[in-house]
Each structure stands twice: as structure tokens, then as C-alpha cells.
N, C-alpha and C positions, 0 to 999 in steps of 0.2 A: 569885467565889471561885476562878477559874481560876488566879490567881497565888498560891494559898495555899501550895503546896508549895515554889514557888520563894522565897517570902517565909520559909518555915521555915529556909531556910539560915542565918538568924540564930542558930538553935538548934545549928547543926552547924559551927561555926567551925573552920577548918582549923589543926592543930597543925604549924607550920612548923619544920623542922629546920635548925640552922646547920652550917656546914661550909665546905668549899672552894667556890670559884666553879664553877657548872654547867659541864659539858663542852660543847664546841660541836657543833651539829647539822650533820651531814655532808649536803650537798645533792647530789642527782643530776639530770641534765639531764630526766629523765622520772620524776616523783614524783607519789604520789597524797597525799591529805590526811594530814598528820602533825601531831600535836599538840605544841605547843611547851612545854607545862606543865613537864615534868620537865627541861628545858634552861634554865629561867628562875631568876633570883635576884630576890628580891622584897623592897622595903622600904616601909613605911607611913610617910607624913608627917602625924601627927596635928595638927600645928600649921601645915600649909601653908606651911613655911618653906623647904623645899629648893629649891635652884636647880640648873638643868641643869649649869651650869658647875662647881658644887661636886661633883656627882655624877661628872662627866667627869673631874675632877682626882684622884679616888680618896679624897677626904677623908671620903666618907660610906660607904666599902665596908664598914665594920663593920655598917652598918644593914641590909646585904642578906642575906637568908637563902635557902638553897636550897629551892626548891619540890619537892614530892615527887609531885604528881599531874599528870595529863594536863590537867586544868582547875583550876588554883588558884582557891579561891573563900573570901572574906573577909565575907560576910553585908552587912547594912546599916549603914554606918558614917557616915551622914549628911554626905556631901560630904568625907570625908577622903580626900586624894589617896594614891594607891598608885603607886610606882614599879617598873618591872621591867626587867631586861636580859637579853640572850641573845646567843650568838654563832652565827654561820653560817659554815660552811667550804665553799668551792667547790674541790674537788680537780683540777677541769680547768683548761685554759689558756684557756677562753672565757667569756665573761659569760653567766650563766643568768638568765633572766627568770622572776620568781616573782610569786606573789600571797600577801600576808599577809592572812588572813581572820579578822575577829572574828565569831564565830558567835553573839553575843547583841546584838540590835538596840537593846535598850533602854538602853544605856549613855548618860550625858549627854555626857561628854567623853572622847575617847580620842586621844591624840597619839602618833605614831611619830617618833623620831629616827634618821634614816637617815645612815650615814657617807658622806662624800663625799671628794674628793681633798684632799690635805694636812691630813688630820686634822680637817676641817671636817664639820658635821653639817647635814642639812636636816630641818626638822620639818613635819608635815601633821596637821592636826586634824580629827577627825570625831566623830560621836555625834548623838543625836536633838535636842541643843540647838544644832546647827551646820547651816548651810544645805546642804540635800541636794544642790542643783543644782551645787554646786562640787566634787562627789566625782569623782576622776579615773575610777571605775568606777561607773556609775549601778546599783547593787544595793542590796537591801534591807539587807544586812550591810555594815558598813565594810570596804572592801578597799584594801589599800596595795599598789600595784606595786612591785617590788622588782628592781633590776638588780644582781645579785650578781656582782661581779667576782672573778677567781681569788684564793684566799688566805682568811683567817679574818677576819672583820669583826664588830664588836659593835654591837648595836642597843639602843635605849632605848624604853621605852613608859611613858606617864604616863596614869593613870586617875583620873577624878574623877565620881562619880554618886550619885544619891540612890536608886537601885535596888540591886540585888544586885551587891556588888563581885566581878567574877570576870574571869578571862583566858582565854576560850574561844578561843585563837589557834590557827590551823592554817596550814601552809605547803603550797602545792600550786602545780604549773606551771598556766599559764593554760589549756593544753588540757584537762588532767585536771580542773581547776575547772569547766569548761563541762560535761564529761561528768557530774561528780558533781551539779553544780547543776541539770542538766536533770532527773535522777531526783528530786532533792529539791524542785524546784518542781513537777514532775508530781504528786508525792505531797501537797505542800501544796495544790494546786488541787483534788485529790480531797477532802481534809479540808474546805475551804471549799465545795466544790460539795455535799458531803453536808450541810452546815450550811444552805446556802442551799435546798436541796431540802426539808429538814426544815422550815425557816421558812415557806416558801410553802405547802407542803403542810398543815401544822398551821393556818395563817391561813385557807385555803380550807375546811377542816373546821370552824373556827370560824365562818365565814360561813355554813355549812349548818346546823350544830347550835346555835350561839349558846351554846356552853358556855364558860364563863369560864376554865375550867382551860386550854383551848386557847390563849386570848388571852394568858394570863400566861406559858405555855410559850413562845410566839412572842417576848414581850418578853425572856424569859430567853435564847433563841437570839441575838436581836439584841444584846443586852448581851455575849454572849460573842463574837461575830463582831466587835464593836467592839475588844474587848480583844485578840483573836487578831491583828486587822490591826496594831493598835498594837505588840503585843509582838514580832511578826515584822517590823515596820519597813516594812509596806506602807502603812501610813497616812501616814508621812512621805514615802515615795517617790511616792505616787500623788496625795495630797491636799494636802500642804503641802511641796512641793519647794522652794519659794523662802522658806521661813519662816527669819527670821534668828534669832529667839530661840524654841526650841521648848518653852517652859513649858507651852503649851497641851497637848502631847503627854503630859507628867507628870500634869496635871490629868485628862485623858481617861483615862489609865491607872488612877488612883485612883478616877474616877468609874464606869469601866466594872466594876471589881472590886467596888465597893459595890453597883452596879446588879444585877450579877450574884447577889450575895448577897440584895438585896431581892426580886428577881423569883423566884429559887429557893425563898426561904422562902414567898413568896405562892402559888407554884404547889404546894409540898408541903402547905400548910395546905388548899388547895382540893382538890387531887387525893386526898390520903389521908383528906379529911372528919374532919380532927382535932378540929374543934369538937364532932362527935358521937362519933367512936370512940376519941379519946383527949384528953379536955379539959386534962389537965396539960401534954402536949406542945404543945396548941395555944396556951396561954397563954405558955409558954416561947418558942415560935417567934414568936408575935405580938409578944412584948416585944423579942425580938432583932431582928425586922424594922424596929420603930421606931427602934431604935439605929442600925441600919446606914443607914436613910434620913436620920436626923439627921446622921450622918457625912458623907453627901454634901454637905450644906449646910456643915458644918463644914471640909471640905476646901477649899472655895472661899472661906470667909470666916475664921473664927478660926483655922483649922489647929491646933487644940488636940489634940495627941497623935493626928493624924488617921491617920497610917501605922500607929502601934500599935494602935489601934481597928480599922482595916481587917484587920491581920494577926490579931489576936486574934478579931475577930468571924469571920472566915473559917475559923480552926481550930475554934472552937466550933460554928460553923454545920455544918461537915462532920460532925462527931460526932453532933450533934443529929438532922441529917436521916436519917442511916443508922440511928441507934437508933430514930427514929420510924417508918421504913419496916420494920425488924424487929418492932417492937411491933404494928404494924397487921397484918403478914403473919401473925404467930402467931394473931391472932384471926380469921383466915380470910378476909381481904380479898385475893383473888387478884391483883388489878392491882398490889398493893404488892410482889409477888415481883419483877416486873420493875423497879419503881422502885428497890427495894434494890440489885438486881443492877447497875443502870445506875450507881448512886453508887459501888458496889464497884469497877466498872472504872475510874471516874475516880480513885477512891483509889489504885488499883494503878498507874495511869500516873503520878500525882503522886509516888508513892513511888520509883518507878523514877528519875524525875528527880532527886528529892531524894538518893536513895542514889549516884546517879551523881556528883552534884554534891560529895558528901564523900568520894568515892574508894571507898565500899563496893562499887559496882558499876562495871564499866568503862563509860567515856562514849563510846558509839557511836551509830550511827543508830537503833537500837531504843530505847535509854535516852533519848536526847535528844528523840526524838519521842514518848516514851511518853505524856506528858500530853495532847497533841493527839490521839493515837490513841485514848486512853482517853476523851476528850471526844467524838469522833465516835460511838464506840461507845454512850457515854452517851445522846446524842441520839436515836440510833436505838432504843434499848431504851426510852427514856422515850416516844417515839411509839407503840412497841408497847404500853406500859403504858396510854397514853391510849385506844389501841383496846380493849385489854382492859376498861377501865373503862366505855367506851360500851357494849361487848358486855354486861357484867353489868348495867348499868342497863336494857338492853333485856330481859334475861332476867327481871330483877325486874319489869319492866312486864309481860311475858307471864304470869309467875306471878300476878300481881295480876289480870290479865284472866282466868285460869282460875278464880281464886277468885270473881271477880264472876260469871263464867258459872255455877259451881255454885250462887251463891247466886240467880241467875236461875232456875235449874231448880227451886229450892226455892218461889221465888215462884210459878212456873208450876203447880206442884202444888197450892199453895194456891188458885190462881185456878181450878182446874177445877171446884171446888164452886161457885163463883159463876158459872161459865159453864153449869153444869147448870141453874141456876135460871133462866138468861136464855135457855135454849135454845128454849123454847116461843115466846117473844117473836120470836125470830130466825126461827124456821120461818115465822111469819106474814109477817114482812118478806122472807124468801126467796121465798116464793110471789109477792109483788108484784114483787120484783126479776126473778125468773124470766120472768114475763110480759113485762115491758119488754125484758129480754135477748133473748128470742125474737124479738121485732120488730127489735132492733138486728142480731141475727145474720142474719135474712132479708135485710135491706139489704146487709150486708157479703158475703153469699154471692152476691148478683146483680149488685152494682155492679162495672164493668169499669175499676176503679182500684185502686191499691195504698194501702189505708188502714190505719194502726196508730197507737197511742199509745205515747209514751216517758215513763217515770217515772224517778226517781233518788233516791239518799240522800245526795247531796253528794259522793261519791266515785265511784260507779259508775252506770251507765244500763242500763236493760233494757227490753225490748218487753213490753207487757202482753198478756195471753191473747187478747183480743178483736182480731182483724185481718181484713181482707177476704180472701176465698179467692182473689181475683185476685192478691193480693200472693205468695202461695205459687208461682203459675204464673209470675209475672213474674221471681221470684228462682230459680225451680227448685229449692226446697229447702223441707223441712218443719220443720227445727230452728230455729223462730224465736221462740217464746215464752220469756220470761225471759232471753234472751241479750242481748248488747251490740249495739245497733242498728249501730254503727260497723262492728263486725266482720262482722255479718250481711247488712246491706243496703249500706252505703256503701264498704266497703273493696274490693268487686269492681267499682268504677267507675273512671272516669278521674281522679277527684279526687286531688290531690297529698296527701302526708302532712301539709303545713302546713294545708292546707283543712280535712282531716279533724280535725286538732287544734283548728283554730278552732271547728268545729261542735261538737266534744264539750265544750269549755269553756264555749262559750255555753249549751248546754242544761244543763250541770251548775250554772251561775249562775242560770239561769232557774227550774229546777224547786224547788219549795218556798220560793220567794222572791217578792219584790214583782213584780207586772207589769212596772214600770219596767225592772227588770233585762233582761227579754226585748225590750222596746221599743228600749232603747239599744243592744243587741248584734244585733238582728235582721238588720243588714246583713251580719254575718259568716256567716250561714247560706247554704249553696249554693242557688241558685235552679234549677239544671239540672245534668245528669251524662249520661254515657254508661255504661250497664250492661253490663258483659262477662259473658255467661252461660256456663254450662259448655259448652253446644254451639257455642260460638265465635261466637254471634250477638251483634250490638251493638244495644241498645235504647236510644233516645233518651227521656230522662225529664225532666219538668218538676216541680219539688218546691215544695209549699205547706206553710208551718209555722204552726199556730194555737196559741196558749196556751189551756188549759183551766183557767179560774179558779173556785176553790170559794168557798163562802159567806164565808170569812174573807179574801177578796180576796187569795188566794195562788195561784201557778201550781201546781196540783196535778200536771199532766202537760202533754205537747206532742202536739197531733194532727198527724200528718203524712200528706200526700196525695201519692202519686206518680201522674203521669199520663203514659201511653205515647204520645209524639208521633212515634214512629218513621215511620209513614207520612206523616204531615204534613211532616216534616223531608225525606223522600225526595222528595215532590212538590215542595217548595221548591227542593231541589238540581236536580231535573230541569228546573224552570222557569227555574233560573239558567243551566243548561247550554243550554237552548234559546235563552234570551236571548243568550247568548254566542255561539252559533252563527248567529243572526240578524245580531248585530253583525258577525261574520266575513264573513257573506255579503255585506252592504253593503259591506264594505271591498274584497273581491275582485271586485266588480262595477262598481267605480269605474275610470276610465282609469288610476289608479296600480295597480290590481290586477294588471296585467301584470308588475309587479316581483316579484311573490311567487315564481314559479319560480327566478330567479336567487338571490333571498335564501335560500330554501329550501335550494337545492343547496349554496350556500357554507357555510350554517350546519350542514347535516348533515356535510359534510366536516370542519369544525372539531370538531364534537362526537364524531365518529368518532376523530379524533386525540387528543383530551383522554381518551376511554375506553381507547384504546391505552396512553396514558401512565399511566393510573391502574393498569394490570396490572404495571408495573414495580415492583421491590422493591429498596431502600426507597422510600418515597413521597418524590418530588421536589416540594418546595414551590414551585419556579419554576412549575410547572404551574398552581398556584393563581393566581398573577399572570397568567399567559396566559389563563386562563379568565376573570377579572375584565375584562381588556382586551377580550376577544372579547365579553362580555356588554355592556360599555359601547358598543362599536362597534355591536353588534346593536341595542341599544336606540335609538341614534341614527337608524339606517336605518330601523327600523320606525316611529318618531315622523315622520320626514320624509316617508315613503312612505304615511302615512296609516293604518297597521296599529295602531290603538290597543290592541286587545285584546292583540297580541303585545307592544307596548311596555310595557304595564302588567305583564304577566306576567313579562317578563325584568326589570323594574325590582324586583319582589317577589323574584325569584331572586337578584339582585345585592345586594339589601339584606340578605337572610338570610346570604349569604356575608361580607359586611362586617361583620356583627354577631359572627361567630365569633371567639372569643378567640384561636384558633391554627388554621392550616390543617390540615384532616383529610382523609383518603382518602374516609372515608363521607360526610361533608358535600358534598364536590364530586361524588361519584356521584349522590347524591340530587338534587342541583341540575340535573345533566345530564339524569337521567330525567324530571324535571319539565319542562324545556325540550323534550325529546322528545315528551312528551304534548302540549304546546302545539302544536307543529309537526304531530302526527298529527291534531289537531282541525282545524288549517287544510287539511291535505291531504284529510281527509274531505270538508269542505266544497267545496274546489276541485275534486276529481275526482269524488267520488260525487254531490253534490248539484248542482253546476254543470257536470258533464260535461266537464272540462277535462283536459289531459294535462299533468303536472307536468313532463315531459321536453320539452314544446314549445320551451322557451326554448333548448334546445341544438340545434335542428334547423338544418341548413345546406342552403341552396337553390342548385342549380347551373342553368345556362342548359340548355335543351332539348337542343341539339345535343351538348353536353359530357357531359350524363347519358347520352344514347344511345351515344354513343362509348365511355363507361365501361362500360355494361351489355354491348355487344357484345364489347368486348375480354375482360371477365370470362367471358362465356359461352364464347367460343373457348378460354380458358384452362382452364376447367372440364371442357370436353370433350376435351382433350388435343390442342387445336389450338396453332397457333404463339403464342408469348408475345409480349407487348407488346415492340415496338422501343424502343431508348432515346430515340429522338425522341418516340414516343408517351408514354413515361414522362414525360418532361420536360414536354411539353404538359399532360398531366393534372395534374402536380404543381403546375405554375403556376395552373391553374384551381382547383385546391383551396385554394392558398394565397390566391389572390385572393378566393374565396368565404368563407374564414374570417377573412381579416384585416380590420381596421377601422382608420380613422384615428382621432386623439384626440378629434375633434369627435363622431364616432358613439360612441366607447366611453363617453364622458361626458355623453351626450345626456340619460339619466335623471337624473344627478345635478344638471346645470345646471337642468333643468326643476323638480327638487324645491325649488330655492332661492327661488323666488317663494312657494311655499307656506309655506315656513318663515319667510321675511321677514314674510308678513302675520300669521302666528301670533305673531311676536315684536314686532309693531307697528314694523316697520323697513322703509325702502324697498328694494325688490327689486334687488338688484346686477345689473350686466350683465357677462357672462363673455366675454372676447374672446380668441381663439385666433390666434396670430401664426405666421407662417412658412408653409412649404409642407405640404401634406397627405401624411402618411407612413403607409403601411400598417403596422399593428402586429399581431404574431402573436397568435393567439387565446388562447394559454396565459397572457399577461399581462394580459388584458382585465379579469378580475375583481380582480387585484390593484391595478391602476390606478384601477378604479372605486371601490374601498373606500378608497383612499389619498386620492384627490382629494375623494371624497365627505365623509371625515372632516375634511379640510382646510376645505372649503367651509362645513360645519356649524360648525366651531369658529370660522371667521372672522366668519360672520354673527351667530353666537351671543355671541361674546366680543370680536370685534375691531372691529365696526361699532356706533357708537352708535345709539340711536333718533333720530327726527326732532328731538323736542324737545331732547335732549341736544346735538345737533350744532348746532342753532340757538343754544342757550345758550352754546356754545363758539365761536360766530362762525364756523361751518363751513357749508358748502354742504349743505342738507339732503338 
């Protein structure tokens, strides 16, 4: 029904006044949107017999009448062509570039005849029945670029359409058109955005509450969006840009209007509950709904007065729905207030467009967008009305519950008499139960386990009164009975929210149901946890779950047993630590253990550099890559050197960093602290248990005479004696350099020796490393860098560059 008030223009035909030809419109180089209506002469061609040559010759001048409004409108004339002419005056001496914009996208055919040189004319046809892709300006409205030369020029327009015949033509410069259309497109986007939000919002509400009113409202919004997309020319622009014959757009327009009517009627019947609240309106709207539904089929098949039925049905529909809303509102149905107000806004917007179309109101951005603005407000108010309806239903439900509660109280009072008669019998049973309960309580008071039972009503869980004394001590709290076990027991543990939800849902499905439910979902119950007490102590707990089944073979409750295994866990951890220390001891006592000091020293230096980099702000992500390269190299050195505990530890740290979605300062800091702890364990074993000195790898040995000469020279200098002579300094410097320097063979001695171990580990032939050239002493400061570089190259070569024996034999190579 969104096209209702546009369609009513049939009832507001324009009275055209005759007279002299319209004056020419004066065009300026900078010009905003100017309506051409009052500058136009219009002639209708009821027999579709006028030719442009006859019009151009002046033979039909008497048929043209002066238009008096900004937007001349002539209603629905069933493909009756209409001609219009206007003059544009360019007072300047330069050509002005203009856009002639038709601000009604639903026109079937609109042809502009533009004057050219030597009295000739060029024509350009547009409309929703013409291929959109051929438009010179790809926009939802037909836009004709005009190059207006100096002087006065006459233009002609030919219109033919099944929709409302009107000439909403504006003249604007290209720059001002872009500014105006940016605002208009933004507003149009907001309108469609509001419609889309309301559509999805009410659809999801329907999925939650399964209320049919929401589903019919979603269908109503969808029908309106289809109509609006078509009416605004967006359907042709984005869905059918290459369509040669646009008849489908006319069909979709009629279908969407009728679909709006059918869904609006269905929504109104369900929302207003007319079948109960107003049976007369229900019968009337129900009959109209069938008529509009049948007209959808009629539009596509028989086409028997389809347009008239659409217009009449939409007109009657609007009146009936507002009347029904008022009727139900008067009877106290509060959601109908919003409903009536919503349709009132839509009616106001439609009337603004209608009155602007017949000249009663000025045709501007407010009146031209009145219908869509009113529709957007209507959609929001109808959503509020739906919310009010749900709220009222909930209130009625609460009132019913209150009445039910009052009835239950009356029944309880009646049952008190019966209870008095049974009281004696109950006392006898209580004595028997008390005796058994005393025995159970004695057990619960002495057992060193947290024991309690959980019952439920299908929605909530609670701990029953009988529980072990040790449970209170374990949890360090007394408010246990009748509380939710998830909150009291398990929420103060390390179990995640997802695990807690699984536990709760499993217990809810098990209690008061067949034991099969418990057996099927028992795997979802947590078997252990770490309890975080208020005194910051962590208690390791093992959990057992046992269903308690009654005589009717139903799970009455669930017995839960919590065992404190903290001491056992600590003993296991200590044993694991001792086992690791024993493994490290074995590694450091092998011949390869002598490599530890060098690896430890270089690693500590690298770790220290990474920590220094972490202090910088902002965090440098390249430090993350540096750390990964360092860990990869360290893992290889540790593996080749036989330090398995170190290699495994570094591998775990490296894997955790690689698994991170993005580099973070905290994750890298934790990784480096973990690596420091691993080296600290190695240092403890190396120095404390094995009595070694970690700094021994850096000691330098000098010949005895050189050492004595050093000592004597330093002693004389310390006692104020003569300082060392240049000759002595040169001698001692050479001796120190000689002691510290090594040739490449000695620098790579350990790396070469490690190749044999690595080759055997990878089932490959140990390679032979040959050093060519003279022995060159190398300074001590580059020893570590050379060793790490060549060591990495050696390991990669034998790991990735040299095949195994079998692979080399299969490739016809020397094994």
C-alpha cells in the first residue's frame, strides 16, 4: 500500500491553464536544483498520433497549455503519451554544462529532444522500460547531460507510462547535483538501513518467541523494501541493469503493492487480535485480504482491472486499518495506540506527497520524502507496538500466575486439616528417619572427603542439607545448603565458563529423568579441578559423580564426591622435578656436557637483549621474530649437544609462541622467564650438584713466564713504581692475543664433533669436514658468532641437504 497516495493522484487531476508560451528559464553557471514545471508547455496525445516533426513545425502549438506548478501531474492515463516543451536561456558567452534530472524513477519511457546545430535535434530515451546500462549517467533517476550554448534554446520531452504521469524535472549544474544527491542518497541509505534493521530485528525476535505477528511483520517490511527499491529505481540500477524490456519492473511494482496490502492485513488481524476483540473488523479485513491476494494472481494472469483493484484496495485498506486500530485502542488494548500512531504517520507522509503533487503544498525535500520518512517512522512504531504487545502478554501471564498462587494458598489451607490427621503417622516415620540420619551424619562428620548431593527442578540446581563436614572446611564457607552448586563449589575453581555451563546443563537434564540421560552425558562432567580458596591456597580436587535412582527408576539426585589430592599432586610434581634433574645430571656428565657453559653464556646474553627490547615502547614486533630465530637455533644446539631436557623445553616455548594469533609483549616476556627457569635448573645441577664453575669456559691460560711477568709489572705499577715500557706492553699484548685467539679449526671443533652424533640420530653417513688454507688466528670476540653460524649451517646441511643412505642408493649416488 506504499504507493497508495501516489496512486490517488488519479483523483487530483491538474487543471491546466491556456495562454502564451511559457517564458524561458534563465540559466546561471552555478545553479542549484530548479524545477522546470512552471516553464513548461504541456500537450496530451490521447491517440498516440503526434509526431515530433509536426510539433517542431508549430502545427500543434494550439494543443500546448501552460503548466502552472513546479511538478505537472496528470494521473494514470494508461499509456497516453504526453509532450512538453521548455526554453533555456544562456545569457553568458560560454557553454554551460547542465544536468536535466527526472526525479521519478518509475516512468516507463521518457525521451528528451535536445537542439543541435542548424536546427537539428538529438533524442535520448530513458525510463524503467529502457536498458539502464545505456544511460550516460549511471544513476537511479534518468539524468540527461545538456551542453547549453549561449542564447535561448527550445527542448522537447515525450512521456509515456503506466504509472503516474508527471514531470518532476529539475535543472542543476553537475557540481551542485553531486552535493544534493550526496545528501539525498545518505538519507535514502538511512531509510533503507532502518528498514533492514527492523526486518532482521523482528526476524530474530520471531525466532526467539515464535510469535506469528513478528513473522508477518517481517514479510510486510520485506514487501515494502521491494516496493521502495523499485520505486526509487535501485532495483533497475543494481539488479536489472542490462534488462532490455522492463515489464518485470511494472509487475514487481504491482506485486509489491498487493503484497504490502496482504501482509499488512495479516499483521493487523494477528496483532490487534481482531478475531476476539472485534469480529466485524476481522471479517472485513479477512475478506479484503483474500481480494488483494487474488489480485496478485490477477495482475500476472487475467489483468482484469488489476490496477484499479490495487488502488481501491489500498485506499480502503488504509481507512479500515486505522479505524480498527482506533476501535481496539478505545477498548483498552494499549499496543494498539502505537499501531494507530504508526499508520497515522504513514498517512501524514502520504498526504504530504499527494498535496505536493497537486500543488497544495510546495514540492521540496520535505514533501517529496514525506512518504518514505513516514514509512520509516511507521516501521519503528510498529516494532515498539510489537514489544508492547509482548510486554502485555507477559503481564497477563504474571497476573495469571498470581491468581494461580492465590488458589494454591487456598488449597494449602485446605490441606492443613489433612496434614494434621497424618501428623501422628509422620512422627513415627520421623523417628525411624532420625535414627538413620544420625548414622549418616556421623559418617559425614568424620570422613575426609567433600560429599554432598544435588537436586533440581528442571530450571535450577541446589545442594541438599546433608553434606560432609569436610566440605565446609575445603570450601572455607558455611552458606552451602539450598544454594546453586555451580556458584558455591565450582565457580571458585579453574573450570572455564563453557565447562561450568556443560556441567550445569548435564545435571539439569539428569535430575528427575531417566538414568540414560546421565549415562549419555556423563563425559561432559568435569573429573578434576583446582579449587581457589579465599586464603589464596590452591587445592587439587578429583571429582566423582554418582546418580541416586529412586524406586521409580528416576534419577532423584546426584551424589558428588570431592577428594583432596593436593599432597599427591605435589609429590608427583616433586618426583617429576627430581626425574628431570637426574636427566640433566646425566646430560652434563657426558663428554658433551662441557658445551653447557658456552651455550648458557650466549643464551643468557640473548635473553637479556630480548628483555631490554621488551622495555621499549611501543612494542617492536620484530623482536618477536628475533626471539623465534633464537629459540630455533638454541633448540638445534641443544639437540645436537645431547641436552634433551633443554631441547624439549625450548620446543614447548617455541610452539606456544608460534600458536599465538598475534605478537604480544606479555607472551614474549612469559616465554623468556620460562626459558630462564629452565637454564636456572641446569645451572643448579651444573654448579651445586656437580660442583662445576659456569665461568670456566671463559678462562684464559698463559705460559708461566708470561703470567709472572704480568704479575710483576702490575705489582710495580700498583706500588707506584715505574710503569710498563712500550716494549713490555707490546710483548704482553701479543701474548694475550695469542692466548685468546684460535684458528677456525679450533673454533669449530665442537660443532664438527657434533655432526657424527646428529648423523647417527638421522640415520645418515657422518660427513667429513675439511679445512683448506693456512691456519689464521681469529680474535676471541668472533668465536661465538662463527660457532653459531657454522653450527647452524652444518645442522641444516646434514638434516635437509644430505639424503639418507637408502635415498642416495636409490638415486644412484655414492652412499
